[in-house]
Predicted model as a PDB file, atoms N, CA, C, CB and O in Angstrom, pLDDT in the B-factor column:
MODEL        1                                                                  
ATOM      1  N   MET A   1     -72.652  18.082-173.386  1.00 87.00           N  
ATOM      2  CA  MET A   1     -73.476  18.373-172.233  1.00 87.00           C  
ATOM      3  C   MET A   1     -74.639  17.390-172.207  1.00 87.00           C  
ATOM      4  CB  MET A   1     -73.980  19.840-172.260  1.00 87.00           C  
ATOM      5  O   MET A   1     -75.236  17.096-173.243  1.00 87.00           O  
ATOM      6  N   ALA A   2     -74.954  16.889-171.030  1.00 94.00           N  
ATOM      7  CA  ALA A   2     -76.037  15.915-170.873  1.00 94.00           C  
ATOM      8  C   ALA A   2     -77.393  16.604-170.831  1.00 94.00           C  
ATOM      9  CB  ALA A   2     -75.833  15.087-169.603  1.00 94.00           C  
ATOM     10  O   ALA A   2     -77.503  17.778-170.478  1.00 94.00           O  
ATOM     11  N   THR A   3     -78.415  15.850-171.197  1.00 95.00           N  
ATOM     12  CA  THR A   3     -79.791  16.334-171.154  1.00 95.00           C  
ATOM     13  C   THR A   3     -80.593  15.439-170.233  1.00 95.00           C  
ATOM     14  CB  THR A   3     -80.421  16.375-172.572  1.00 95.00           C  
ATOM     15  O   THR A   3     -80.475  14.214-170.275  1.00 95.00           O  
ATOM     16  N   ILE A   4     -81.419  16.071-169.392  1.00 95.00           N  
ATOM     17  CA  ILE A   4     -82.298  15.339-168.480  1.00 95.00           C  
ATOM     18  C   ILE A   4     -83.728  15.756-168.788  1.00 95.00           C  
ATOM     19  CB  ILE A   4     -81.934  15.615-166.971  1.00 95.00           C  
ATOM     20  O   ILE A   4     -84.017  16.944-168.929  1.00 95.00           O  
ATOM     21  N   THR A   5     -84.615  14.783-168.893  1.00 96.00           N  
ATOM     22  CA  THR A   5     -86.018  15.065-169.162  1.00 96.00           C  
ATOM     23  C   THR A   5     -86.807  14.911-167.870  1.00 96.00           C  
ATOM     24  CB  THR A   5     -86.577  14.128-170.269  1.00 96.00           C  
ATOM     25  O   THR A   5     -86.671  13.914-167.161  1.00 96.00           O  
ATOM     26  N   VAL A   6     -87.633  15.908-167.571  1.00 95.00           N  
ATOM     27  CA  VAL A   6     -88.485  15.861-166.382  1.00 95.00           C  
ATOM     28  C   VAL A   6     -89.924  16.036-166.840  1.00 95.00           C  
ATOM     29  CB  VAL A   6     -88.082  16.964-165.331  1.00 95.00           C  
ATOM     30  O   VAL A   6     -90.244  16.992-167.547  1.00 95.00           O  
ATOM     31  N   ARG A   7     -90.775  15.130-166.445  1.00 97.00           N  
ATOM     32  CA  ARG A   7     -92.184  15.217-166.824  1.00 97.00           C  
ATOM     33  C   ARG A   7     -92.951  15.982-165.746  1.00 97.00           C  
ATOM     34  CB  ARG A   7     -92.792  13.799-167.033  1.00 97.00           C  
ATOM     35  O   ARG A   7     -92.849  15.677-164.558  1.00 97.00           O  
ATOM     36  N   VAL A   8     -93.722  16.983-166.183  1.00 98.00           N  
ATOM     37  CA  VAL A   8     -94.538  17.782-165.274  1.00 98.00           C  
ATOM     38  C   VAL A   8     -95.923  17.949-165.878  1.00 98.00           C  
ATOM     39  CB  VAL A   8     -93.883  19.167-164.997  1.00 98.00           C  
ATOM     40  O   VAL A   8     -96.127  17.753-167.077  1.00 98.00           O  
ATOM     41  N   SER A   9     -96.868  18.313-165.023  1.00 98.00           N  
ATOM     42  CA  SER A   9     -98.217  18.580-165.520  1.00 98.00           C  
ATOM     43  C   SER A   9     -98.223  19.918-166.250  1.00 98.00           C  
ATOM     44  CB  SER A   9     -99.255  18.580-164.355  1.00 98.00           C  
ATOM     45  O   SER A   9     -97.265  20.685-166.159  1.00 98.00           O  
ATOM     46  N   GLU A  10     -99.293  20.191-166.966  1.00 98.00           N  
ATOM     47  CA  GLU A  10     -99.389  21.472-167.695  1.00 98.00           C  
ATOM     48  C   GLU A  10     -99.376  22.642-166.722  1.00 98.00           C  
ATOM     49  CB  GLU A  10    -100.676  21.519-168.560  1.00 98.00           C  
ATOM     50  O   GLU A  10     -98.750  23.667-166.995  1.00 98.00           O  
ATOM     51  N   SER A  11    -100.061  22.502-165.587  1.00 98.00           N  
ATOM     52  CA  SER A  11    -100.079  23.605-164.616  1.00 98.00           C  
ATOM     53  C   SER A  11     -98.701  23.806-163.988  1.00 98.00           C  
ATOM     54  CB  SER A  11    -101.123  23.336-163.515  1.00 98.00           C  
ATOM     55  O   SER A  11     -98.307  24.941-163.717  1.00 98.00           O  
ATOM     56  N   GLU A  12     -97.970  22.724-163.756  1.00 98.00           N  
ATOM     57  CA  GLU A  12     -96.606  22.853-163.241  1.00 98.00           C  
ATOM     58  C   GLU A  12     -95.711  23.540-164.264  1.00 98.00           C  
ATOM     59  CB  GLU A  12     -96.032  21.473-162.873  1.00 98.00           C  
ATOM     60  O   GLU A  12     -94.880  24.374-163.906  1.00 98.00           O  
ATOM     61  N   LYS A  13     -95.877  23.194-165.528  1.00 98.00           N  
ATOM     62  CA  LYS A  13     -95.099  23.826-166.604  1.00 98.00           C  
ATOM     63  C   LYS A  13     -95.376  25.316-166.667  1.00 98.00           C  
ATOM     64  CB  LYS A  13     -95.417  23.178-167.959  1.00 98.00           C  
ATOM     65  O   LYS A  13     -94.453  26.116-166.818  1.00 98.00           O  
ATOM     66  N   GLN A  14     -96.652  25.696-166.552  1.00 98.00           N  
ATOM     67  CA  GLN A  14     -97.017  27.113-166.573  1.00 98.00           C  
ATOM     68  C   GLN A  14     -96.375  27.844-165.390  1.00 98.00           C  
ATOM     69  CB  GLN A  14     -98.559  27.280-166.539  1.00 98.00           C  
ATOM     70  O   GLN A  14     -95.851  28.947-165.544  1.00 98.00           O  
ATOM     71  N   PHE A  15     -96.419  27.224-164.220  1.00 98.00           N  
ATOM     72  CA  PHE A  15     -95.800  27.831-163.042  1.00 98.00           C  
ATOM     73  C   PHE A  15     -94.295  27.987-163.231  1.00 98.00           C  
ATOM     74  CB  PHE A  15     -96.088  26.990-161.794  1.00 98.00           C  
ATOM     75  O   PHE A  15     -93.739  29.045-162.938  1.00 98.00           O  
ATOM     76  N   LEU A  16     -93.635  26.940-163.719  1.00 98.00           N  
ATOM     77  CA  LEU A  16     -92.194  27.001-163.941  1.00 98.00           C  
ATOM     78  C   LEU A  16     -91.824  28.056-164.978  1.00 98.00           C  
ATOM     79  CB  LEU A  16     -91.674  25.642-164.379  1.00 98.00           C  
ATOM     80  O   LEU A  16     -90.847  28.784-164.804  1.00 98.00           O  
ATOM     81  N   ASP A  17     -92.589  28.140-166.039  1.00 98.00           N  
ATOM     82  CA  ASP A  17     -92.356  29.174-167.049  1.00 98.00           C  
ATOM     83  C   ASP A  17     -92.498  30.566-166.438  1.00 98.00           C  
ATOM     84  CB  ASP A  17     -93.334  29.007-168.229  1.00 98.00           C  
ATOM     85  O   ASP A  17     -91.694  31.456-166.715  1.00 98.00           O  
ATOM     86  N   ALA A  18     -93.520  30.750-165.610  1.00 98.00           N  
ATOM     87  CA  ALA A  18     -93.750  32.048-164.966  1.00 98.00           C  
ATOM     88  C   ALA A  18     -92.603  32.393-164.019  1.00 98.00           C  
ATOM     89  CB  ALA A  18     -95.087  32.042-164.198  1.00 98.00           C  
ATOM     90  O   ALA A  18     -92.162  33.541-163.966  1.00 98.00           O  
ATOM     91  N   MET A  19     -92.121  31.401-163.274  1.00 98.00           N  
ATOM     92  CA  MET A  19     -91.008  31.643-162.353  1.00 98.00           C  
ATOM     93  C   MET A  19     -89.727  31.979-163.116  1.00 98.00           C  
ATOM     94  CB  MET A  19     -90.780  30.417-161.456  1.00 98.00           C  
ATOM     95  O   MET A  19     -88.968  32.856-162.704  1.00 98.00           O  
ATOM     96  N   ALA A  20     -89.492  31.288-164.217  1.00 98.00           N  
ATOM     97  CA  ALA A  20     -88.310  31.569-165.034  1.00 98.00           C  
ATOM     98  C   ALA A  20     -88.377  33.003-165.553  1.00 98.00           C  
ATOM     99  CB  ALA A  20     -88.200  30.564-166.217  1.00 98.00           C  
ATOM    100  O   ALA A  20     -87.383  33.728-165.510  1.00 98.00           O  
ATOM    101  N   LYS A  21     -89.533  33.408-166.039  1.00 98.00           N  
ATOM    102  CA  LYS A  21     -89.703  34.771-166.534  1.00 98.00           C  
ATOM    103  C   LYS A  21     -89.522  35.773-165.398  1.00 98.00           C  
ATOM    104  CB  LYS A  21     -91.089  34.942-167.187  1.00 98.00           C  
ATOM    105  O   LYS A  21     -88.874  36.805-165.573  1.00 98.00           O  
ATOM    106  N   PHE A  22     -90.094  35.469-164.238  1.00 98.00           N  
ATOM    107  CA  PHE A  22     -89.995  36.341-163.071  1.00 98.00           C  
ATOM    108  C   PHE A  22     -88.538  36.559-162.659  1.00 98.00           C  
ATOM    109  CB  PHE A  22     -90.787  35.753-161.902  1.00 98.00           C  
ATOM    110  O   PHE A  22     -88.152  37.664-162.278  1.00 98.00           O  
ATOM    111  N   GLU A  23     -87.741  35.502-162.739  1.00 97.00           N  
ATOM    112  CA  GLU A  23     -86.339  35.590-162.348  1.00 97.00           C  
ATOM    113  C   GLU A  23     -85.418  35.998-163.497  1.00 97.00           C  
ATOM    114  CB  GLU A  23     -85.888  34.271-161.791  1.00 97.00           C  
ATOM    115  O   GLU A  23     -84.214  36.163-163.303  1.00 97.00           O  
ATOM    116  N   GLY A  24     -85.982  36.159-164.682  1.00 98.00           N  
ATOM    117  CA  GLY A  24     -85.183  36.585-165.825  1.00 98.00           C  
ATOM    118  C   GLY A  24     -84.219  35.518-166.307  1.00 98.00           C  
ATOM    119  O   GLY A  24     -83.126  35.828-166.783  1.00 98.00           O  
ATOM    120  N   LYS A  25     -84.621  34.259-166.186  1.00 98.00           N  
ATOM    121  CA  LYS A  25     -83.772  33.144-166.596  1.00 98.00           C  
ATOM    122  C   LYS A  25     -84.528  32.275-167.587  1.00 98.00           C  
ATOM    123  CB  LYS A  25     -83.318  32.309-165.372  1.00 98.00           C  
ATOM    124  O   LYS A  25     -85.751  32.341-167.705  1.00 98.00           O  
ATOM    125  N   SER A  26     -83.759  31.459-168.294  1.00 97.00           N  
ATOM    126  CA  SER A  26     -84.417  30.441-169.121  1.00 97.00           C  
ATOM    127  C   SER A  26     -84.959  29.380-168.179  1.00 97.00           C  
ATOM    128  CB  SER A  26     -83.428  29.815-170.185  1.00 97.00           C  
ATOM    129  O   SER A  26     -84.515  29.268-167.036  1.00 97.00           O  
ATOM    130  N   LEU A  27     -85.903  28.615-168.652  1.00 97.00           N  
ATOM    131  CA  LEU A  27     -86.461  27.537-167.834  1.00 97.00           C  
ATOM    132  C   LEU A  27     -85.363  26.546-167.454  1.00 97.00           C  
ATOM    133  CB  LEU A  27     -87.606  26.814-168.587  1.00 97.00           C  
ATOM    134  O   LEU A  27     -85.308  26.085-166.314  1.00 97.00           O  
ATOM    135  N   SER A  28     -84.510  26.226-168.384  1.00 96.00           N  
ATOM    136  CA  SER A  28     -83.420  25.296-168.117  1.00 96.00           C  
ATOM    137  C   SER A  28     -82.498  25.830-167.022  1.00 96.00           C  
ATOM    138  CB  SER A  28     -82.623  25.032-169.396  1.00 96.00           C  
ATOM    139  O   SER A  28     -82.127  25.093-166.108  1.00 96.00           O  
ATOM    140  N   GLU A  29     -82.130  27.101-167.110  1.00 97.00           N  
ATOM    141  CA  GLU A  29     -81.239  27.702-166.119  1.00 97.00           C  
ATOM    142  C   GLU A  29     -81.909  27.766-164.751  1.00 97.00           C  
ATOM    143  CB  GLU A  29     -80.813  29.106-166.563  1.00 97.00           C  
ATOM    144  O   GLU A  29     -81.261  27.512-163.736  1.00 97.00           O  
ATOM    145  N   LEU A  30     -83.183  28.099-164.709  1.00 98.00           N  
ATOM    146  CA  LEU A  30     -83.920  28.134-163.444  1.00 98.00           C  
ATOM    147  C   LEU A  30     -83.906  26.761-162.775  1.00 98.00           C  
ATOM    148  CB  LEU A  30     -85.373  28.599-163.677  1.00 98.00           C  
ATOM    149  O   LEU A  30     -83.575  26.642-161.596  1.00 98.00           O  
ATOM    150  N   LEU A  31     -84.262  25.737-163.527  1.00 97.00           N  
ATOM    151  CA  LEU A  31     -84.310  24.392-162.954  1.00 97.00           C  
ATOM    152  C   LEU A  31     -82.925  23.916-162.525  1.00 97.00           C  
ATOM    153  CB  LEU A  31     -84.909  23.411-163.960  1.00 97.00           C  
ATOM    154  O   LEU A  31     -82.776  23.296-161.472  1.00 97.00           O  
ATOM    155  N   LYS A  32     -81.933  24.202-163.325  1.00 97.00           N  
ATOM    156  CA  LYS A  32     -80.574  23.770-163.013  1.00 97.00           C  
ATOM    157  C   LYS A  32     -80.054  24.459-161.756  1.00 97.00           C  
ATOM    158  CB  LYS A  32     -79.640  24.054-164.193  1.00 97.00           C  
ATOM    159  O   LYS A  32     -79.593  23.786-160.833  1.00 97.00           O  
ATOM    160  N   THR A  33     -80.119  25.774-161.704  1.00 97.00           N  
ATOM    161  CA  THR A  33     -79.559  26.489-160.559  1.00 97.00           C  
ATOM    162  C   THR A  33     -80.359  26.225-159.289  1.00 97.00           C  
ATOM    163  CB  THR A  33     -79.515  27.987-160.843  1.00 97.00           C  
ATOM    164  O   THR A  33     -79.775  26.027-158.223  1.00 97.00           O  
ATOM    165  N   THR A  34     -81.671  26.221-159.385  1.00 97.00           N  
ATOM    166  CA  THR A  34     -82.503  25.989-158.206  1.00 97.00           C  
ATOM    167  C   THR A  34     -82.291  24.587-157.655  1.00 97.00           C  
ATOM    168  CB  THR A  34     -83.980  26.204-158.541  1.00 97.00           C  
ATOM    169  O   THR A  34     -82.172  24.405-156.444  1.00 97.00           O  
ATOM    170  N   THR A  35     -82.245  23.612-158.526  1.00 97.00           N  
ATOM    171  CA  THR A  35     -82.049  22.236-158.088  1.00 97.00           C  
ATOM    172  C   THR A  35     -80.675  22.049-157.458  1.00 97.00           C  
ATOM    173  CB  THR A  35     -82.224  21.277-159.260  1.00 97.00           C  
ATOM    174  O   THR A  35     -80.563  21.460-156.382  1.00 97.00           O  
ATOM    175  N   LEU A  36     -79.640  22.537-158.109  1.00 98.00           N  
ATOM    176  CA  LEU A  36     -78.292  22.368-157.579  1.00 98.00           C  
ATOM    177  C   LEU A  36     -78.120  23.104-156.252  1.00 98.00           C  
ATOM    178  CB  LEU A  36     -77.261  22.863-158.591  1.00 98.00           C  
ATOM    179  O   LEU A  36     -77.530  22.556-155.321  1.00 98.00           O  
ATOM    180  N   GLU A  37     -78.624  24.333-156.148  1.00 98.00           N  
ATOM    181  CA  GLU A  37     -78.521  25.085-154.895  1.00 98.00           C  
ATOM    182  C   GLU A  37     -79.248  24.358-153.770  1.00 98.00           C  
ATOM    183  CB  GLU A  37     -79.092  26.504-155.066  1.00 98.00           C  
ATOM    184  O   GLU A  37     -78.740  24.262-152.653  1.00 98.00           O  
ATOM    185  N   ASN A  38     -80.433  23.849-154.069  1.00 98.00           N  
ATOM    186  CA  ASN A  38     -81.208  23.144-153.055  1.00 98.00           C  
ATOM    187  C   ASN A  38     -80.487  21.882-152.595  1.00 98.00           C  
ATOM    188  CB  ASN A  38     -82.594  22.791-153.595  1.00 98.00           C  
ATOM    189  O   ASN A  38     -80.421  21.608-151.396  1.00 98.00           O  
ATOM    190  N   LEU A  39     -79.955  21.125-153.520  1.00 98.00           N  
ATOM    191  CA  LEU A  39     -79.251  19.896-153.159  1.00 98.00           C  
ATOM    192  C   LEU A  39     -77.969  20.189-152.385  1.00 98.00           C  
ATOM    193  CB  LEU A  39     -78.928  19.086-154.410  1.00 98.00           C  
ATOM    194  O   LEU A  39     -77.639  19.470-151.442  1.00 98.00           O  
ATOM    195  N   GLU A  40     -77.241  21.245-152.775  1.00 98.00           N  
ATOM    196  CA  GLU A  40     -76.032  21.621-152.046  1.00 98.00           C  
ATOM    197  C   GLU A  40     -76.377  22.035-150.620  1.00 98.00           C  
ATOM    198  CB  GLU A  40     -75.295  22.761-152.770  1.00 98.00           C  
ATOM    199  O   GLU A  40     -75.681  21.649-149.681  1.00 98.00           O  
ATOM    200  N   ASN A  41     -77.431  22.808-150.447  1.00 98.00           N  
ATOM    201  CA  ASN A  41     -77.856  23.231-149.112  1.00 98.00           C  
ATOM    202  C   ASN A  41     -78.283  22.037-148.267  1.00 98.00           C  
ATOM    203  CB  ASN A  41     -79.003  24.239-149.210  1.00 98.00           C  
ATOM    204  O   ASN A  41     -77.970  21.957-147.079  1.00 98.00           O  
ATOM    205  N   ARG A  42     -78.994  21.122-148.891  1.00 98.00           N  
ATOM    206  CA  ARG A  42     -79.433  19.918-148.188  1.00 98.00           C  
ATOM    207  C   ARG A  42     -78.239  19.064-147.757  1.00 98.00           C  
ATOM    208  CB  ARG A  42     -80.376  19.096-149.078  1.00 98.00           C  
ATOM    209  O   ARG A  42     -78.200  18.560-146.634  1.00 98.00           O  
ATOM    210  N   TYR A  43     -77.279  18.909-148.648  1.00 98.00           N  
ATOM    211  CA  TYR A  43     -76.057  18.165-148.329  1.00 98.00           C  
ATOM    212  C   TYR A  43     -75.328  18.816-147.154  1.00 98.00           C  
ATOM    213  CB  TYR A  43     -75.127  18.090-149.562  1.00 98.00           C  
ATOM    214  O   TYR A  43     -74.924  18.133-146.214  1.00 98.00           O  
ATOM    215  N   ASP A  44     -75.161  20.143-147.211  1.00 98.00           N  
ATOM    216  CA  ASP A  44     -74.482  20.865-146.132  1.00 98.00           C  
ATOM    217  C   ASP A  44     -75.203  20.667-144.799  1.00 98.00           C  
ATOM    218  CB  ASP A  44     -74.391  22.363-146.465  1.00 98.00           C  
ATOM    219  O   ASP A  44     -74.556  20.482-143.769  1.00 98.00           O  
ATOM    220  N   ALA A  45     -76.529  20.704-144.810  1.00 98.00           N  
ATOM    221  CA  ALA A  45     -77.305  20.531-143.581  1.00 98.00           C  
ATOM    222  C   ALA A  45     -77.113  19.130-143.009  1.00 98.00           C  
ATOM    223  CB  ALA A  45     -78.795  20.795-143.846  1.00 98.00           C  
ATOM    224  O   ALA A  45     -76.980  18.968-141.795  1.00 98.00           O  
ATOM    225  N   ILE A  46     -77.097  18.124-143.869  1.00 98.00           N  
ATOM    226  CA  ILE A  46     -76.909  16.744-143.413  1.00 98.00           C  
ATOM    227  C   ILE A  46     -75.513  16.557-142.832  1.00 98.00           C  
ATOM    228  CB  ILE A  46     -77.140  15.754-144.570  1.00 98.00           C  
ATOM    229  O   ILE A  46     -75.359  15.933-141.782  1.00 98.00           O  
ATOM    230  N   VAL A  47     -74.497  17.090-143.504  1.00 98.00           N  
ATOM    231  CA  VAL A  47     -73.122  16.979-143.016  1.00 98.00           C  
ATOM    232  C   VAL A  47     -72.989  17.700-141.672  1.00 98.00           C  
ATOM    233  CB  VAL A  47     -72.120  17.565-144.052  1.00 98.00           C  
ATOM    234  O   VAL A  47     -72.349  17.185-140.755  1.00 98.00           O  
ATOM    235  N   ALA A  48     -73.580  18.873-141.554  1.00 98.00           N  
ATOM    236  CA  ALA A  48     -73.517  19.622-140.297  1.00 98.00           C  
ATOM    237  C   ALA A  48     -74.203  18.858-139.170  1.00 98.00           C  
ATOM    238  CB  ALA A  48     -74.162  21.004-140.464  1.00 98.00           C  
ATOM    239  O   ALA A  48     -73.690  18.810-138.052  1.00 98.00           O  
ATOM    240  N   GLU A  49     -75.349  18.267-139.453  1.00 98.00           N  
ATOM    241  CA  GLU A  49     -76.070  17.499-138.436  1.00 98.00           C  
ATOM    242  C   GLU A  49     -75.243  16.297-137.972  1.00 98.00           C  
ATOM    243  CB  GLU A  49     -77.432  17.027-138.984  1.00 98.00           C  
ATOM    244  O   GLU A  49     -75.193  16.004-136.778  1.00 98.00           O  
ATOM    245  N   LYS A  50     -74.600  15.607-138.902  1.00 98.00           N  
ATOM    246  CA  LYS A  50     -73.762  14.464-138.531  1.00 98.00           C  
ATOM    247  C   LYS A  50     -72.556  14.917-137.711  1.00 98.00           C  
ATOM    248  CB  LYS A  50     -73.294  13.711-139.788  1.00 98.00           C  
ATOM    249  O   LYS A  50     -72.173  14.250-136.749  1.00 98.00           O  
ATOM    250  N   ALA A  51     -71.962  16.036-138.084  1.00 95.00           N  
ATOM    251  CA  ALA A  51     -70.824  16.562-137.326  1.00 95.00           C  
ATOM    252  C   ALA A  51     -71.260  16.943-135.911  1.00 95.00           C  
ATOM    253  CB  ALA A  51     -70.207  17.788-138.047  1.00 95.00           C  
ATOM    254  O   ALA A  51     -70.533  16.697-134.949  1.00 95.00           O  
ATOM    255  N   TYR A  52     -72.432  17.534-135.784  1.00 96.00           N  
ATOM    256  CA  TYR A  52     -72.943  17.908-134.465  1.00 96.00           C  
ATOM    257  C   TYR A  52     -73.209  16.663-133.622  1.00 96.00           C  
ATOM    258  CB  TYR A  52     -74.230  18.747-134.600  1.00 96.00           C  
ATOM    259  O   TYR A  52     -72.910  16.649-132.428  1.00 96.00           O  
ATOM    260  N   GLU A  53     -73.764  15.623-134.230  1.00 97.00           N  
ATOM    261  CA  GLU A  53     -74.003  14.361-133.511  1.00 97.00           C  
ATOM    262  C   GLU A  53     -72.682  13.771-133.016  1.00 97.00           C  
ATOM    263  CB  GLU A  53     -74.737  13.341-134.425  1.00 97.00           C  
ATOM    264  O   GLU A  53     -72.609  13.271-131.894  1.00 97.00           O  
ATOM    265  N   GLU A  54     -71.637  13.828-133.849  1.00 95.00           N  
ATOM    266  CA  GLU A  54     -70.318  13.343-133.442  1.00 95.00           C  
ATOM    267  C   GLU A  54     -69.782  14.187-132.291  1.00 95.00           C  
ATOM    268  CB  GLU A  54     -69.334  13.369-134.632  1.00 95.00           C  
ATOM    269  O   GLU A  54     -69.200  13.652-131.347  1.00 95.00           O  
ATOM    270  N   TYR A  55     -69.972  15.486-132.364  1.00 95.00           N  
ATOM    271  CA  TYR A  55     -69.527  16.384-131.301  1.00 95.00           C  
ATOM    272  C   TYR A  55     -70.226  16.058-129.980  1.00 95.00           C  
ATOM    273  CB  TYR A  55     -69.788  17.846-131.693  1.00 95.00           C  
ATOM    274  O   TYR A  55     -69.593  16.086-128.924  1.00 95.00           O  
ATOM    275  N   LEU A  56     -71.525  15.751-130.028  1.00 97.00           N  
ATOM    276  CA  LEU A  56     -72.251  15.422-128.805  1.00 97.00           C  
ATOM    277  C   LEU A  56     -71.711  14.159-128.146  1.00 97.00           C  
ATOM    278  CB  LEU A  56     -73.729  15.254-129.106  1.00 97.00           C  
ATOM    279  O   LEU A  56     -71.725  14.044-126.920  1.00 97.00           O  
ATOM    280  N   VAL A  57     -71.236  13.213-128.946  1.00 97.00           N  
ATOM    281  CA  VAL A  57     -70.660  11.974-128.423  1.00 97.00           C  
ATOM    282  C   VAL A  57     -69.286  12.247-127.807  1.00 97.00           C  
ATOM    283  CB  VAL A  57     -70.548  10.910-129.542  1.00 97.00           C  
ATOM    284  O   VAL A  57     -68.949  11.696-126.759  1.00 97.00           O  
ATOM    285  N   ASP A  58     -68.502  13.095-128.459  1.00 95.00           N  
ATOM    286  CA  ASP A  58     -67.141  13.407-127.995  1.00 95.00           C  
ATOM    287  C   ASP A  58     -66.894  14.902-128.187  1.00 95.00           C  
ATOM    288  CB  ASP A  58     -66.062  12.557-128.770  1.00 95.00           C  
ATOM    289  O   ASP A  58     -66.342  15.314-129.207  1.00 95.00           O  
ATOM    290  N   PRO A  59     -67.304  15.720-127.204  1.00 94.00           N  
ATOM    291  CA  PRO A  59     -67.258  17.178-127.377  1.00 94.00           C  
ATOM    292  C   PRO A  59     -65.861  17.795-127.245  1.00 94.00           C  
ATOM    293  CB  PRO A  59     -68.162  17.819-126.376  1.00 94.00           C  
ATOM    294  O   PRO A  59     -65.620  18.640-126.383  1.00 94.00           O  
ATOM    295  N   VAL A  60     -64.967  17.362-128.099  1.00 89.00           N  
ATOM    296  CA  VAL A  60     -63.620  17.914-128.119  1.00 89.00           C  
ATOM    297  C   VAL A  60     -63.552  18.965-129.217  1.00 89.00           C  
ATOM    298  CB  VAL A  60     -62.551  16.799-128.338  1.00 89.00           C  
ATOM    299  O   VAL A  60     -63.999  18.731-130.340  1.00 89.00           O  
ATOM    300  N   THR A  61     -62.998  20.106-128.891  1.00 91.00           N  
ATOM    301  CA  THR A  61     -62.839  21.166-129.891  1.00 91.00           C  
ATOM    302  C   THR A  61     -61.363  21.499-130.032  1.00 91.00           C  
ATOM    303  CB  THR A  61     -63.654  22.434-129.501  1.00 91.00           C  
ATOM    304  O   THR A  61     -60.551  21.168-129.168  1.00 91.00           O  
ATOM    305  N   VAL A  62     -61.031  22.152-131.125  1.00 90.00           N  
ATOM    306  CA  VAL A  62     -59.659  22.571-131.393  1.00 90.00           C  
ATOM    307  C   VAL A  62     -59.667  24.078-131.592  1.00 90.00           C  
ATOM    308  CB  VAL A  62     -59.062  21.834-132.643  1.00 90.00           C  
ATOM    309  O   VAL A  62     -60.466  24.601-132.369  1.00 90.00           O  
ATOM    310  N   ASP A  63     -58.791  24.768-130.902  1.00 94.00           N  
ATOM    311  CA  ASP A  63     -58.652  26.212-131.038  1.00 94.00           C  
ATOM    312  C   ASP A  63     -58.241  26.558-132.470  1.00 94.00           C  
ATOM    313  CB  ASP A  63     -57.616  26.762-130.024  1.00 94.00           C  
ATOM    314  O   ASP A  63     -57.452  25.841-133.084  1.00 94.00           O  
ATOM    315  N   HIS A  64     -58.772  27.641-132.988  1.00 96.00           N  
ATOM    316  CA  HIS A  64     -58.482  28.055-134.371  1.00 96.00           C  
ATOM    317  C   HIS A  64     -56.987  28.193-134.612  1.00 96.00           C  
ATOM    318  CB  HIS A  64     -59.178  29.379-134.689  1.00 96.00           C  
ATOM    319  O   HIS A  64     -56.476  27.697-135.616  1.00 96.00           O  
ATOM    320  N   ASP A  65     -56.276  28.862-133.701  1.00 95.00           N  
ATOM    321  CA  ASP A  65     -54.835  29.049-133.881  1.00 95.00           C  
ATOM    322  C   ASP A  65     -54.085  27.720-133.890  1.00 95.00           C  
ATOM    323  CB  ASP A  65     -54.283  29.944-132.780  1.00 95.00           C  
ATOM    324  O   ASP A  65     -53.154  27.531-134.674  1.00 95.00           O  
ATOM    325  N   ASP A  66     -54.497  26.795-133.009  1.00 94.00           N  
ATOM    326  CA  ASP A  66     -53.862  25.477-132.986  1.00 94.00           C  
ATOM    327  C   ASP A  66     -54.123  24.716-134.282  1.00 94.00           C  
ATOM    328  CB  ASP A  66     -54.367  24.664-131.790  1.00 94.00           C  
ATOM    329  O   ASP A  66     -53.230  24.038-134.792  1.00 94.00           O  
ATOM    330  N   LEU A  67     -55.311  24.820-134.807  1.00 93.00           N  
ATOM    331  CA  LEU A  67     -55.641  24.159-136.062  1.00 93.00           C  
ATOM    332  C   LEU A  67     -54.797  24.724-137.197  1.00 93.00           C  
ATOM    333  CB  LEU A  67     -57.135  24.315-136.379  1.00 93.00           C  
ATOM    334  O   LEU A  67     -54.265  23.975-138.016  1.00 93.00           O  
ATOM    335  N   MET A  68     -54.677  26.043-137.239  1.00 95.00           N  
ATOM    336  CA  MET A  68     -53.880  26.664-138.291  1.00 95.00           C  
ATOM    337  C   MET A  68     -52.422  26.196-138.204  1.00 95.00           C  
ATOM    338  CB  MET A  68     -53.960  28.202-138.191  1.00 95.00           C  
ATOM    339  O   MET A  68     -51.793  25.946-139.232  1.00 95.00           O  
ATOM    340  N   LYS A  69     -51.889  26.079-136.998  1.00 94.00           N  
ATOM    341  CA  LYS A  69     -50.516  25.586-136.829  1.00 94.00           C  
ATOM    342  C   LYS A  69     -50.418  24.136-137.287  1.00 94.00           C  
ATOM    343  CB  LYS A  69     -50.063  25.713-135.352  1.00 94.00           C  
ATOM    344  O   LYS A  69     -49.476  23.754-137.982  1.00 94.00           O  
ATOM    345  N   GLU A  70     -51.411  23.327-136.887  1.00 92.00           N  
ATOM    346  CA  GLU A  70     -51.396  21.912-137.268  1.00 92.00           C  
ATOM    347  C   GLU A  70     -51.429  21.750-138.785  1.00 92.00           C  
ATOM    348  CB  GLU A  70     -52.586  21.175-136.637  1.00 92.00           C  
ATOM    349  O   GLU A  70     -50.787  20.855-139.335  1.00 92.00           O  
ATOM    350  N   LEU A  71     -52.177  22.616-139.452  1.00 94.00           N  
ATOM    351  CA  LEU A  71     -52.286  22.550-140.919  1.00 94.00           C  
ATOM    352  C   LEU A  71     -51.173  23.323-141.613  1.00 94.00           C  
ATOM    353  CB  LEU A  71     -53.637  23.090-141.370  1.00 94.00           C  
ATOM    354  O   LEU A  71     -51.107  23.369-142.841  1.00 94.00           O  
ATOM    355  N   GLU A  72     -50.300  23.931-140.813  1.00 94.00           N  
ATOM    356  CA  GLU A  72     -49.174  24.731-141.329  1.00 94.00           C  
ATOM    357  C   GLU A  72     -49.638  25.852-142.235  1.00 94.00           C  
ATOM    358  CB  GLU A  72     -48.198  23.847-142.083  1.00 94.00           C  
ATOM    359  O   GLU A  72     -49.073  26.088-143.302  1.00 94.00           O  
ATOM    360  N   LEU A  73     -50.691  26.545-141.784  1.00 92.00           N  
ATOM    361  CA  LEU A  73     -51.226  27.682-142.547  1.00 92.00           C  
ATOM    362  C   LEU A  73     -50.951  28.986-141.835  1.00 92.00           C  
ATOM    363  CB  LEU A  73     -52.730  27.524-142.776  1.00 92.00           C  
ATOM    364  O   LEU A  73     -51.328  30.049-142.327  1.00 92.00           O  
TER     365      LEU A  73                                                      
ENDMDL                                                                          
END                                                                             
């Protein structure tokens, strides 16, 4: 497993420790889950925005049933 070092101020460390305790997690688990969830949400928002921009240029939609048939599901 890889290790990543993040430098924070003493007050930031105290806040992070308090948040970890508040959530009942280790500091490592808090930082890992919070960071990954935030990045995944950000990625999803960017992908959705790009898809919407593409839709505005060419507003073609596909009916759910037709899509399922096309995908043979």
